[in-house]
C-alpha positions in Angstrom: -53.7 63.4 14.3 -51.6 65.4 11.9 -49.3 63.7 9.8 -46.3 65.7 8.2 -43.8 64.6 5.5 -40.6 63.1 7.8 -37.9 64.8 5.6 -35.2 62.7 6.9 -36.7 59.3 5.4 -37.3 61.3 2.0 -34.0 61.9 1.9 -33.1 58.5 3.1 -35.2 56.8 0.6 -33.6 59.2 -2.6 -30.5 58.0 -1.0 -31.2 54.4 -1.3 -32.6 54.7 -4.5 -29.3 56.5 -5.8 -27.1 54.0 -4.8 -29.3 51.1 -6.2 -30.9 49.7 -3.2 -34.4 49.1 -4.8 -36.6 46.3 -5.1 -38.3 46.5 -8.6 -41.5 45.1 -7.5 -45.4 45.8 -8.0 -48.1 47.2 -5.8 -49.5 44.0 -4.6 -45.9 42.4 -3.5 -45.9 45.4 -0.7 -48.2 43.3 1.4 -45.8 40.2 1.2 -42.7 42.1 1.2 -43.4 44.9 4.0 -41.7 44.0 7.8 -43.7 42.1 10.1 -44.1 43.3 13.2 -41.4 41.0 14.8 -39.2 42.5 11.8 -39.9 46.0 12.8 -39.1 45.1 16.4 -36.1 43.6 16.3 -34.3 46.4 13.6 -36.2 49.1 16.3 -33.8 47.0 19.1 -31.1 47.1 17.0 -31.0 50.2 15.2 -33.4 52.3 17.7 -36.3 54.9 16.8 -34.4 57.2 14.9 -33.2 54.6 12.3 -36.8 53.2 12.4 -38.3 56.6 11.6 -35.8 57.3 8.3 -38.1 54.6 6.9 -41.3 56.2 6.8 -42.7 58.9 4.7 -45.0 59.9 7.2 -44.7 61.4 11.2 -47.3 62.2 13.5 -45.5 64.7 16.0 -48.3 64.7 18.2 -47.5 61.1 19.6 -44.8 59.8 21.1 -41.5 59.2 18.9 -41.0 56.4 20.0 -43.9 54.4 19.2 -44.5 53.0 15.8 -47.8 55.0 16.4 -45.7 58.1 15.2 -44.5 57.1 11.9 -46.7 55.7 8.7 -46.0 55.7 5.2 -43.6 52.6 4.9 -41.4 52.4 1.7 -38.6 49.8 2.5 -37.8 46.5 4.4 -35.1 48.1 6.2 -32.1 47.5 3.4 -33.8 48.1 0.2 -36.7 50.5 -1.1 -39.7 48.4 -2.9 -41.4 50.4 -5.9 -44.2 48.2 -4.6 -44.5 50.2 -1.2 -44.0 53.2 -2.7 -47.2 52.8 -5.1 -49.1 51.6 -1.9 -47.9 54.4 0.1 -48.8 57.3 -2.9 -52.3 56.0 -3.2 -53.0 55.5 0.2 -51.2 59.1 0.6 -53.8 60.3 -2.1 -56.5 58.5 -0.3 -56.4 60.4 3.0 -55.4 64.3 1.4 -51.6 63.8 2.8 -50.4 65.8 -0.7 -47.3 66.4 0.4 -46.5 62.9 1.2 -48.3 61.7 -2.0 -46.2 64.0 -4.1 -42.9 63.1 -2.6 -44.1 59.3 -3.0 -44.6 59.9 -6.7 -41.4 61.5 -7.3 -39.9 58.6 -5.9 -41.5 56.6 -7.7 -40.8 58.9 -10.8 -36.5 58.6 -9.6 -36.7 54.9 -9.3 -38.2 54.5 -12.6 -36.0 56.7 -13.6 -33.2 55.2 -12.4 -34.3 51.8 -14.1 -34.2 52.7 -17.6 
């Protein structure tokens, strides 16, 4: 398993933040806000795997890209970036030594918080 930074997802996240599509919640809120498996499946059915991938900052290129196993570090609910999801992902990425993803999430959090002021 080799998880890498998913650059198209990072660009999507930055664009959403610049466009003001952000929910300014806290880390603990992410467990309630994160999409359920049914919501993920409905999104994939409606929008496809490429769009699904654009909501995950981690990609495991050794996995089939048309499975959820290929994607990790979600940061939003398919409509908005969730600050809580970014914080949770940053913490988890640091915990598992995914430094590039951790740093991207840290920078995204700074962009969210900068935009708020």
